[in-house]
C-alpha positions in Angstrom: 16.4 -4.2 -19.6 18.6 -4.0 -16.4 16.4 -2.0 -13.9 17.7 -1.3 -10.4 15.6 -0.5 -7.5 16.0 1.9 -4.8 14.5 1.5 -1.7 15.4 1.2 1.9 13.3 -1.6 2.6 12.6 -4.7 0.7 9.0 -6.6 1.0 8.2 -9.7 2.3 11.2 -8.1 4.7 8.9 -5.6 5.8 5.4 -5.4 4.8 4.7 -0.8 3.7 2.3 -0.4 0.8 5.2 1.3 -0.9 7.5 -2.2 -0.2 4.8 -4.0 -1.6 4.8 -2.4 -4.6 8.0 -2.4 -5.9 8.4 -6.3 -5.4 5.1 -6.8 -7.7 6.4 -4.5 -10.1 10.1 -6.3 -9.9 8.9 -9.8 -9.8 6.8 -9.3 -12.8 9.2 -7.4 -14.7 12.1 -10.4 -13.5 9.3 -13.3 -14.6 9.3 -11.2 -17.8 13.3 -11.9 -18.5 14.6 -7.9 -17.4 18.0 -7.9 -14.9 15.9 -6.7 -11.6 18.3 -5.2 -9.2 17.3 -4.1 -5.6 19.3 -1.8 -3.3 18.3 -2.4 0.0 19.2 -1.8 3.9 20.2 -5.6 5.2 16.9 -7.3 7.3 17.7 -10.8 5.8 20.5 -12.8 7.3 23.2 -15.0 5.1 24.8 -13.1 2.5 24.4 -9.2 1.9 24.4 -10.2 -2.0 21.7 -13.0 -3.0 18.7 -13.7 -4.9 15.0 -14.0 -4.0 12.1 -14.6 -6.9 14.3 -14.1 -9.7 15.4 -10.1 -7.7 19.5 -9.6 -7.4 19.5 -8.3 -4.0 22.3 -5.8 -2.6 22.3 -5.0 0.8 24.1 -1.9 2.3 23.2 -1.1 5.8 20.7 -2.7 8.2 17.0 -1.8 8.7 16.9 0.8 11.7 13.7 2.0 13.2 12.1 4.9 11.6 10.1 6.6 14.1 11.1 9.2 16.8 9.4 8.4 20.9 6.7 10.5 19.7 5.7 7.7 16.7 6.8 11.2 14.2 9.0 9.8 10.9 12.8 10.4 12.6 15.5 12.4 10.1 18.4 10.5 11.6 17.5 6.9 9.8 16.6 8.8 6.5 20.2 10.4 6.9 22.2 7.2 8.0 20.7 4.6 4.8 22.3 8.1 2.3 25.6 8.1 4.0 25.2 4.1 3.4 24.1 5.0 -0.5 26.6 7.1 -0.8 29.3 4.4 0.7 28.0 2.1 -2.5 28.1 4.7 -5.1 32.0 4.8 -4.6 32.9 1.3 -3.5 30.0 -0.4 -5.5 29.0 2.2 -7.8 28.5 -0.8 -11.5 25.4 -2.1 -9.3 24.4 1.7 -10.3 26.3 2.5 -14.2 25.8 -0.5 -15.2 21.4 0.1 -14.6 19.5 1.1 -18.1 17.3 2.9 -15.5 16.6 3.0 -11.5 13.0 2.9 -9.9 14.0 4.9 -6.4 11.4 5.3 -3.8 10.6 8.5 -2.9 11.8 8.5 0.9 13.1 9.1 2.4 14.3 11.8 -0.1 17.9 12.0 0.6 19.1 9.2 -1.0 17.8 10.4 -4.6 20.6 13.6 -4.5 23.1 11.2 -4.1 22.0 9.3 -6.7 21.8 12.4 -9.3 24.9 13.8 -7.7 26.9 10.6 -8.3 25.4 9.5 -12.1 24.1 12.9 -13.2 22.8 11.6 -16.4 21.6 8.3 -15.9 18.2 7.6 -16.0 16.2 7.8 -13.1 12.2 7.6 -12.2 10.8 8.0 -8.5 8.2 6.6 -7.4 6.1 9.5 -5.2 3.2 8.1 -3.5 1.9 11.2 -1.9 3.0 15.0 -2.2 2.2 17.0 1.9 3.2 20.1 0.6 1.8 22.4 3.8 0.8 19.8 5.6 4.9 19.4 6.7 4.6 22.1 9.8 1.7 20.4 10.4 3.3 17.3 11.1 6.8 18.9 12.8 6.6 22.0 13.6 8.3 25.1 12.5 10.8 22.7 11.2 8.9 21.2 8.5 10.2 23.9 6.4 13.3 21.9 5.7 10.9 18.5 4.5 8.6 20.9 3.0 11.8 22.4 1.0 13.1 19.1 0.5 9.9 17.6 -0.6 9.4 20.6 -3.2 13.0 19.5 -5.2 13.1 16.2 -5.2 11.4 15.5 -8.2 14.3 18.0 -10.4 16.4 14.6 -9.2 14.5 12.5 -11.5 14.2 12.0 -15.1 9.9 10.8 -15.3 8.5 10.9 -12.1 5.3 7.8 -11.2 2.6 8.5 -9.5 0.4 6.4 -8.2 -2.7 8.0 -8.3 -4.8 10.6 -10.1 -4.6 13.4 -7.3 -0.5 12.8 -6.9 0.0 13.9 -10.3 -2.5 16.6 -10.2 -0.6 18.1 -7.1 2.9 17.5 -8.5 2.0 20.0 -11.7 0.4 23.0 -8.7 4.1 22.2 -7.2 5.7 23.1 -10.3 6.6 19.6 -11.7 6.0 19.4 -16.2 3.6 17.7 -17.1 5.9 16.2 -19.1 7.9 14.3 -16.8 4.8 12.4 -15.2 3.5 9.0 -15.1 0.6 7.6 -13.5 1.6 3.8 -12.9 -0.9 2.7 -10.7 -1.1 -0.1 -7.4 -2.5 -3.4 -8.3 -3.5 -6.8 -6.8 -3.2 -9.9 -7.3 -7.0 -11.5 -7.4 -6.0 -14.2 -8.8 -4.2 -16.0 -5.7 -6.6 -14.0 -3.6 -8.9 -16.2 -5.4 -7.1 -19.4 -4.3 -7.4 -18.5 -0.5 -10.4 -20.1 1.3 -12.3 -17.5 4.5 -11.0 -17.3 8.0 -13.0 -19.8 10.4 -12.8 -17.0 12.4 -15.8 -14.6 10.8 -16.4 -10.7 11.8 -18.0 -7.0 11.1 -15.3 -4.9 10.4 -11.7 -5.8 9.7 -8.7 -3.3 9.9 -5.5 -4.2 8.4 -2.2 -2.0 8.0 0.4 -0.3 10.6 -1.0 1.1 13.1 0.2 4.7 12.8 -1.0 7.9 14.1 -2.2 9.3 10.4 -4.0 6.1 10.4 -6.8 7.3 12.5 -7.4 3.1 14.0 -8.6 4.9 17.0 -10.8 6.6 15.5 -12.6 2.8 14.9 -12.5 2.4 18.1 -14.5 4.8 19.5 -16.5 4.6 16.6 -17.0 1.2 17.3 -18.0 1.9 21.1 -21.1 3.6 19.7 -21.8 1.1 16.9 -22.1 -1.8 20.1 -24.7 -0.1 21.7 -27.1 -0.2 18.1 -25.2 -3.4 17.7 -24.5 -5.6 20.2 -21.7 -8.6 19.5 -20.0 -6.2 17.1 -16.8 -8.0 16.2 -14.0 -5.9 14.6 -10.4 -7.3 13.8 -7.6 -4.7 14.0 -5.0 -7.0 11.8 -1.0 -4.9 12.2 1.3 -3.4 14.6 3.2 0.1 15.0 4.2 2.6 16.8 0.9 3.3 18.1 -0.3 -0.1 18.7 -0.1 -0.2 23.3 -2.1 3.4 22.9 -5.0 1.6 21.1 -5.0 -1.8 22.8 -5.4 1.0 26.0 -7.9 3.0 24.4 -9.8 0.3 24.2 -10.1 -1.2 27.4 -10.6 2.7 28.4 -13.6 2.2 25.9 -14.8 -1.1 27.1 -14.6 -2.5 23.7 -12.0 -5.1 25.1 -14.5 -7.9 24.1 -15.3 -6.6 20.9 -12.0 -5.8 19.2 -9.4 -8.1 18.7 -5.7 -7.0 17.9 -4.0 -10.2 16.1 -0.9 -8.1 15.9 1.4 -8.5 12.6 0.9 -11.5 10.7 3.5 -13.1 8.3 1.5 -15.2 6.2 -0.1 -13.1 3.2 -2.3 -15.9 2.9 -4.0 -15.8 6.0 -4.2 -11.8 6.6 -6.2 -12.4 3.2 -8.5 -15.2 4.8 -9.0 -13.0 8.5 -10.4 -10.6 5.6 -12.1 -12.3 3.2 -13.7 -13.3 7.1 -14.6 -9.4 7.6 -18.5 -7.9 6.3 -16.4 -4.5 5.9 -12.7 -3.0 5.6 -12.3 0.6 7.5 -10.1 2.5 6.1 -9.6 5.8 8.4 -6.5 6.8 7.3 -6.4 11.1 5.9 -2.9 10.5 4.7 -2.7 8.0 2.3 -1.0 9.0 -1.0 -4.0 8.1 -3.6 -4.0 5.1 -4.3 -3.5 2.0 -1.3 -3.3 -1.3 -1.9 -5.5 -2.1 0.9 -8.0 -1.1 -0.6 -7.7 -2.4 -3.3 -7.0 -6.2 -1.6 -9.8 -5.5 0.2 -12.1 -5.3 -2.8 -10.2 -8.6 -4.3 -11.7 -10.3 -1.0 -15.0 -8.6 -2.4 -15.4 -6.9 0.7 -16.2 -3.6 1.0 -14.7 -0.1 2.1 -15.9 2.9 4.0 -13.4 5.5 4.4 -13.1 8.7 5.0 -12.9 12.1 2.4 -9.7 13.4 2.8 -7.2 16.0 0.5 -4.6 13.6 1.5 -5.8 10.6 1.9 -7.3 8.2 -0.6 -8.2 9.7 -4.2 -11.6 10.1 -4.4 -11.8 7.9 -7.9 -10.5 4.8 -5.6 -13.9 4.1 -4.1 -17.4 4.8 -6.2 -19.8 5.1 -3.7 -22.4 2.6 -3.6 -20.0 0.2 -5.7 -16.8 -1.2 -4.1 -17.7 1.5 -1.2 -18.7 4.2 0.6 -17.6 7.1 1.8 -17.2 9.3 5.0 -18.2 12.7 5.0 -16.9 13.8 8.8 -14.2 12.8 10.3 -15.8 12.0 13.4 -16.8 8.6 15.3 -20.4 8.8 15.2 -20.0 10.0 11.1 -17.7 6.5 10.7 -20.2 4.2 12.8 -23.4 5.3 10.8 -22.3 4.9 7.7 -20.7 1.2 9.1 -23.7 0.1 10.4 -25.5 1.1 7.8 -23.7 -0.9 5.4 -23.9 -3.7 7.8 -27.4 -3.4 8.9 -29.0 -2.5 5.5 -30.7 -5.7 4.0 -29.0 -6.6 0.7 -26.4 -3.4 0.9 -23.1 -5.5 1.9 -24.1 -8.7 -0.2 -24.8 -5.9 -3.6 -21.7 -4.3 -2.6 -19.0 -7.7 -1.7 -19.9 -8.4 -5.3 -19.2 -5.0 -6.9 -16.1 -5.2 -5.0 -15.0 -7.8 -6.6 -15.0 -6.8 -10.2 -13.8 -3.7 -9.4 -10.6 -4.7 -7.5 -10.2 -6.8 -11.0 -9.7 -3.8 -12.8 -5.9 -3.2 -10.9 -4.1 -5.8 -11.9 -0.5 -6.2 -10.8 0.7 -7.3 -14.1 -0.5 -3.9 -15.4 1.5 -2.0 -13.5 4.5 -4.0 -14.1 4.0 -2.9 -18.3 3.1 1.0 -17.1 6.1 1.3 -15.3 8.1 -0.6 -17.9 6.6 2.3 -20.6 8.2 5.1 -18.6 11.5 3.0 -17.7 12.0 2.9 -21.7 10.5 6.7 -22.2 13.2 7.9 -19.5 15.8 6.3 -21.3 14.9 7.7 -24.9 14.6 10.9 -23.4 17.8 10.3 -21.5 19.7 9.8 -24.6 
């Protein structure tokens, strides 16, 4: 098949979960002989059109800072990408029209309407990571009603919608998306690549890796660390990643007196080095309460043999992603005290962390990117069949 991915950001230039998912699926489909293209903002040097890992890249515009000064997603970058996409749909129409199917990222929403408007009969799949619904007004105040309306309308531009987890599919159905349009295609993990990486010599007790954004709630991990240090002097916490919250989090760590226990590494370019550092940890804390159901970092931590401690939340990780006592533990209350209690239980209970480490690796092996690629391809074929 000739498949076109549309996503403003391209992995590995931008290391977000949505971009990594597209990349892992795209490279596997390309390796199978499919003609894979990707339209993205130009984060690379050199020609606007280039090949990378079997993917034909087509640049439109340059990537922008997606966040406003308050740390929330800004509207202008979303509109800007859509404007560039409209220009490409007019001047470089063949990129889009020659594709048998388009797999479009959900964000930034507006571009889905542009594609459907210029190519009304083109089979288009939207990969859906999370459905905010009422959370829009909590996030943006009264302006959130516009976001809520756009989100509710977006599924109707798609021939099929690929939900990344069971809870995403359920909420889409509740929002009125017909069941016949939905497929679940989970995220995955490359356990073979992880197994080939040796653990870092810089061991730690707790690790977090991911973007440092408000909804990731890394501040709760820092507050929990201050509590855990009283029970477990010498506890070591490593925070890997960067983002708009980094300066505030470093200042908070200093004010809590945990600067000696917590190390901020910033963004690490090498994925293998990230894996090595995660392998050197005993527990991965995933404090996000707005994750979209399926978390790649969860699968990667489990693939490293590291159990996950996470908050149970309606907009967070799908409950099916963590089996209590198998690949991690749930925190039932959204407080640093509750988080500290569960992490300490995992670290201090004789044999528990070792037991969870072994079963976590077996759990992760169920979610292979090859399966995600095969399920995506099946959905693409269903979309093209329906379009006929």
